[in-house]
C-alpha positions in Angstrom: 19.7 51.4 24.4 19.7 47.4 25.2 16.7 46.2 25.7 17.7 44.0 29.5 15.3 41.0 30.2 14.9 39.8 33.5 13.9 36.0 34.1 13.2 35.0 38.0 12.7 32.0 40.1 11.5 31.4 43.9 14.7 32.8 44.9 13.8 36.2 43.3 11.1 36.4 45.9 13.1 34.3 48.8 13.3 37.3 51.8 8.9 36.9 51.8 7.8 33.9 50.0 8.9 30.4 50.4 11.2 28.1 48.8 11.8 24.4 48.6 13.2 24.5 51.0 11.0 25.9 54.0 7.9 26.1 51.3 5.7 22.9 53.6 6.8 24.1 57.1 4.7 27.4 55.9 1.7 25.9 54.2 1.4 23.9 57.7 1.3 27.1 59.7 -1.5 28.7 57.3 -3.5 25.5 56.8 -3.9 25.8 60.8 -6.0 29.1 59.7 -9.1 26.8 59.0 -9.2 24.9 61.4 -12.6 25.5 63.9 -10.1 25.6 67.1 -8.8 29.4 65.7 -10.7 31.6 67.9 -11.7 34.1 65.1 -13.6 30.7 63.3 -16.8 31.4 64.8 -17.0 35.4 63.8 -17.3 33.8 60.3 -20.7 32.6 58.3 -21.8 29.6 57.0 -20.8 29.6 53.8 -17.2 31.4 54.9 -17.4 28.3 57.6 -17.8 25.9 54.4 -15.4 27.4 52.5 -12.4 27.4 55.2 -13.2 23.9 55.5 -13.0 23.0 52.2 -9.8 24.5 52.0 -8.5 22.9 55.4 -9.2 19.7 53.5 -7.0 20.1 50.9 -4.4 22.0 52.6 -4.5 18.6 54.2 -4.2 16.5 51.0 -1.3 18.6 50.2 0.7 18.0 53.3 0.5 14.8 52.7 1.5 14.5 49.1 4.4 16.3 50.5 5.7 13.3 52.4 6.5 11.7 48.6 7.4 15.1 46.7 9.7 18.6 47.1 7.0 21.0 45.8 4.0 21.7 45.1 4.8 22.4 41.6 5.5 19.0 41.3 2.6 17.3 42.7 0.6 19.4 40.4 2.8 17.4 37.9 1.6 14.2 39.2 -2.1 15.6 39.2 -1.8 17.2 35.8 -0.9 13.4 34.4 -2.7 11.1 36.3 -6.6 12.3 34.4 -8.1 11.0 37.2 -6.6 13.8 39.6 -7.0 16.3 36.9 -10.1 17.8 40.1 -7.2 17.6 42.7 -5.1 19.5 39.9 -8.0 22.8 40.3 -8.2 22.2 44.1 -4.4 22.5 44.4 -4.0 25.9 42.5 -7.0 27.2 44.4 -5.0 26.4 47.3 -2.1 27.7 46.3 -3.9 31.2 45.7 -5.7 31.0 48.6 -1.4 30.6 49.9 -0.2 33.2 48.6 -2.3 36.2 48.9 -1.6 35.4 52.4 1.8 35.3 52.1 1.9 38.3 51.0 -0.9 40.4 52.8 1.1 40.2 56.2 3.3 42.2 57.7 6.5 41.3 59.8 5.8 39.6 63.0 7.1 37.0 64.6 6.2 33.7 65.4 7.7 31.2 67.9 6.4 28.0 66.4 8.4 29.3 63.4 12.0 28.3 62.6 12.5 31.6 60.7 13.7 34.7 62.3 12.1 38.3 62.4 14.9 39.1 59.9 14.6 36.4 57.7 10.5 37.4 56.2 10.1 40.3 54.9 6.3 41.1 54.1 7.5 42.6 50.7 11.5 41.4 49.2 12.7 44.7 49.8 15.0 44.4 46.8 12.2 45.4 44.2 11.5 48.2 45.8 15.5 49.0 45.0 14.7 47.9 41.8 12.1 50.0 40.7 13.6 52.6 42.2 16.5 52.0 40.0 14.2 51.7 36.5 12.5 54.8 37.0 12.4 57.3 34.3 14.5 60.3 36.1 11.3 63.0 36.2 10.0 64.6 38.7 6.9 63.7 39.6 6.8 60.2 37.6 6.4 57.1 37.9 7.0 55.8 34.0 9.2 52.7 34.1 11.6 52.7 31.5 10.8 51.2 28.2 13.7 48.7 28.0 13.1 46.9 30.8 11.1 43.3 30.7 10.9 40.8 33.1 9.6 36.9 32.5 8.9 34.9 35.7 8.2 31.5 36.2 6.9 32.9 40.1 3.0 33.3 40.5 3.7 35.7 43.5 2.3 39.8 42.7 5.8 41.3 44.6 7.1 43.5 42.0 3.4 44.8 41.8 3.1 45.3 45.4 6.5 46.5 45.3 5.5 49.6 42.5 1.7 49.8 44.0 3.4 51.4 47.5 4.6 54.0 44.9 1.9 54.4 43.1 -0.5 54.7 46.5 -2.8 52.3 44.1 -4.5 49.3 43.6 -2.8 46.0 42.3 -5.3 45.4 39.6 -4.8 49.2 38.8 -0.8 49.0 38.7 -1.1 46.2 36.7 -2.7 47.2 33.7 -0.1 50.9 34.4 2.9 48.5 34.2 1.6 45.8 31.7 1.8 42.9 34.1 0.2 40.1 32.5 -2.4 37.9 32.9 -4.3 40.7 34.1 -6.8 40.6 37.4 -9.6 41.8 35.3 -10.4 41.2 31.6 -10.2 44.9 30.1 -6.4 44.7 28.5 -6.4 40.7 27.8 -4.8 41.0 24.3 -3.5 44.7 25.0 0.5 44.3 25.8 3.1 47.5 24.1 6.3 45.7 23.3 7.9 48.7 22.9 7.2 49.6 26.5 7.6 47.9 29.7 6.4 44.7 30.9 6.1 41.7 32.9 5.3 38.4 31.9 4.0 35.8 34.5 4.5 32.0 32.3 2.8 30.5 35.1 0.2 32.5 35.4 -0.8 34.8 39.0 -2.0 33.7 42.4 -4.5 36.5 43.3 -8.0 36.5 44.5 -10.3 39.4 45.3 -12.5 39.5 47.9 -16.7 40.1 47.6 -18.8 43.0 49.3 -19.1 40.3 52.8 -15.4 42.3 53.4 -16.2 45.8 51.6 -12.2 45.4 50.1 -10.8 45.0 47.0 -7.1 45.1 48.1 -5.4 43.8 51.6 -1.7 43.1 50.4 0.6 44.4 53.2 -2.5 46.1 55.6 -1.7 42.9 58.4 -0.1 41.8 61.2 -2.1 38.9 62.3 -4.5 36.6 61.3 -7.7 37.9 62.6 -10.8 37.7 62.2 -11.1 40.1 58.8 -8.2 38.7 57.6 -10.3 34.7 57.7 -13.0 36.0 56.2 -11.4 38.1 53.3 -9.4 34.7 52.6 -12.6 32.2 52.3 -14.3 35.6 50.2 -11.6 35.0 47.8 -11.7 31.3 47.8 -15.5 31.6 47.6 -15.1 34.1 44.1 -12.2 31.8 42.5 -14.6 29.1 42.5 -18.3 30.4 41.3 -18.5 33.4 38.8 -16.7 35.7 40.7 -17.6 39.5 40.5 -18.2 40.9 36.8 -16.1 41.9 34.5 -12.7 39.8 36.2 -11.0 36.4 35.5 -11.8 33.8 37.7 -8.5 32.8 40.1 -8.7 29.2 38.7 -7.9 30.6 35.2 -5.4 33.2 36.4 -2.7 30.3 38.3 -1.8 27.7 35.6 1.4 26.0 35.0 3.8 26.6 31.8 4.0 23.0 31.2 0.3 22.5 30.8 0.5 24.7 27.4 2.4 21.3 26.0 0.4 19.3 23.0 0.9 15.8 23.1 3.9 15.7 20.8 5.9 18.5 23.1 5.3 21.6 21.1 3.9 24.6 22.7 0.4 24.9 22.5 -0.8 28.5 20.7 -1.5 30.9 23.7 -1.6 34.3 24.6 1.1 34.4 27.3 3.8 32.3 25.3 3.2 34.8 22.4 4.3 37.9 24.9 7.7 36.1 26.0 8.5 35.1 22.7 8.3 39.1 21.5 10.1 39.5 24.7 12.7 37.3 23.6 13.6 38.4 20.7 14.1 41.5 21.4 16.2 40.7 24.8 19.9 41.8 24.3 21.1 41.4 27.5 19.3 38.6 29.9 19.4 38.9 33.8 18.6 35.9 35.4 18.1 35.7 39.5 17.1 32.9 41.7 16.0 30.8 38.9 17.6 27.2 38.4 16.1 25.8 35.3 14.2 23.1 36.8 13.5 20.4 34.1 10.1 20.7 34.2 10.3 23.7 32.5 12.9 23.3 29.6 10.6 23.1 27.0 9.8 26.4 27.5 13.2 27.9 28.8 14.7 26.0 25.2 12.0 27.9 23.4 12.8 31.2 24.6 16.5 30.8 24.3 16.6 29.6 21.4 14.2 32.8 20.1 16.5 35.4 22.5 18.7 35.6 19.0 19.8 39.2 19.5 21.5 38.3 23.0 24.9 39.9 23.8 25.3 39.1 27.7 23.9 37.5 30.3 23.9 38.2 34.5 23.5 34.8 36.4 22.4 36.1 40.3 21.5 32.5 41.4 23.4 30.1 44.2 23.8 27.9 41.0 25.8 30.2 38.7 28.2 27.6 37.3 25.4 25.4 36.5 23.6 27.4 34.7 26.6 28.5 32.8 27.1 25.4 31.3 23.8 24.9 30.8 23.7 28.0 28.4 27.2 27.0 27.2 27.0 23.1 26.8 24.8 20.6 27.9 21.0 21.4 27.8 20.2 25.0 25.8 23.7 25.6 24.1 22.5 29.1 23.0 25.3 29.4 19.6 26.0 32.7 20.4 27.1 32.7 23.8 30.8 32.4 24.4 32.3 31.9 28.1 33.7 35.5 28.6 29.8 36.5 27.8 28.7 34.8 31.2 28.5 36.9 34.0 28.6 34.5 37.2 28.1 37.5 39.3 27.7 35.8 43.2 25.2 37.9 45.3 21.4 38.6 44.9 20.6 41.1 47.9 20.1 43.5 45.4 19.0 42.8 41.2 21.7 43.2 39.0 21.3 46.8 36.7 23.7 45.8 33.7 25.8 48.7 32.8 25.0 48.0 29.8 21.5 49.3 29.8 21.5 52.1 28.3 23.8 51.0 25.3 23.1 50.5 21.6 24.1 47.8 20.3 
């Protein structure tokens, strides 16, 4: 069977999570949770209140920066290149973990102050549910995904993992190990990755954290309709855990989320690290590439170039992105110039309401 690789960008989670168009609008509403005017603020203990105030302070700083930057990624890039801002980069990562966790733990609800309609936001992007249903081997009682499918994603959300957990009825860390989602939340499986099985590599790491004993829960994704007291306690606990030692045997959140461009040496070469190694292994096997919601931003170019260069076996590309024609030109001529591809090998599908399952997936090249 042909080896199929999906390359995902923010548009692949846009039915649930913000893109650059509405990111800061959603982030503004998120940061208001941590104001002492929130009626649930009084329910926090002193440590939680202090963490809430820290989150609020960092969030306000990010929103101030948003006057000059389109996305949090570009804010991070600014901090990265200015050595004096290294602590600000860490603060930004920790805030992003809490924000993306929050955006995924709430079920759909209507906010009268939001520009979004109730239908425009899903608690989990339902395209992942249909995607997983298509990738499951057709065996009763079996939840195994086809071995010849892999995912490379620039997203630090866990939409695929959350959707899969609904099938398994198990928590996110456990499901991560089953589907080889990397990097892992728990430290056991850091170096375990079987290239001959289904797997996901998050090129920017993942935004995830787990609360401590104070909330009595480790996995709250999708459990709430409102920003109540319990959610606020959970978020502040997660924030506290990723800034300290964390739960024994667990990787702290700040180690999970790291932008791919942080992995470049001064000469532009890519550092030797597990995430890139696993991505290269997937690229080398790729015969069919499906690009969903990704626009190849310039600061990802060194790694994108490296991965596409490693795709020596590539035969076909499907594009599901509003900028499909630009991507086609980049692949064929301008930036990447993939020599093994011809114009007819790249198909711009022009729709993104569902993820494409290539008809060639069960063929042998």
